[in-house]
C-alpha positions in Angstrom: 6.4 -4.2 6.8 3.3 -6.2 5.9 2.9 -4.4 2.6 6.6 -4.9 1.8 6.8 -8.5 2.7 3.5 -9.7 1.2 1.9 -10.8 4.5 -1.6 -11.4 3.1 -3.2 -12.4 6.4 -1.8 -9.4 8.2 -3.0 -7.0 5.5 -6.5 -8.6 5.6 -6.6 -8.2 9.4 -5.4 -4.5 9.1 -8.0 -3.8 6.4 -10.8 -4.9 8.8 -9.8 -2.1 11.2 -11.6 1.1 10.5 -9.0 3.3 12.1 -6.1 2.5 9.7 -4.9 5.1 7.3 -4.0 3.3 4.1 -2.5 6.5 2.6 -0.1 7.0 5.5 3.4 8.0 4.3 6.8 7.0 5.6 9.7 9.6 5.7 10.2 9.2 1.9 6.5 9.7 1.0 5.9 6.0 0.4 2.4 4.6 1.1 1.6 0.9 1.4 0.3 0.6 -2.2 3.5 2.1 -3.6 5.7 -0.1 -1.3 3.8 -3.3 -2.3 4.1 -2.4 -6.0 7.8 -1.7 -5.6 8.3 -5.1 -3.9 6.2 -6.9 -6.5 3.8 -8.1 -3.8 0.9 -8.7 -6.2 -1.4 -10.2 -3.5 -1.1 -7.1 -1.3 -1.5 -4.7 -4.3 -4.7 -6.6 -5.3 -6.0 -6.3 -1.7 -5.3 -2.6 -1.5 -6.9 -1.9 -4.9 -10.2 -3.3 -3.6 -10.5 -0.4 -1.2 -12.2 2.9 -2.0 -10.0 4.8 0.5 -6.6 4.0 -1.1 -4.9 6.7 -3.2 -4.4 4.9 -6.6 -1.8 7.2 -7.9 0.5 8.3 -5.0 3.9 9.8 -5.7 6.9 9.4 -3.4 9.6 12.0 -2.9 11.2 11.0 -6.3 7.7 11.4 -8.0 7.5 7.6 -8.6 4.1 6.0 -8.7 2.9 2.3 -8.6 1.2 2.8 -12.0 4.4 3.2 -14.0 
């Protein structure tokens, strides 16, 4: 929800937690980076791209990626 709706403060808070999996998929294979890119939440995409532990080229069930 935070990635989809561009909640910058919530994303920043979640990123400070060491136990969060930023590559966690929903039932369609979508991870937060892909969701934020699909929703055009530039602030969230930028925050996620600063992390070393984010998959930069994930593909969902339809083989879509945020890089296209």
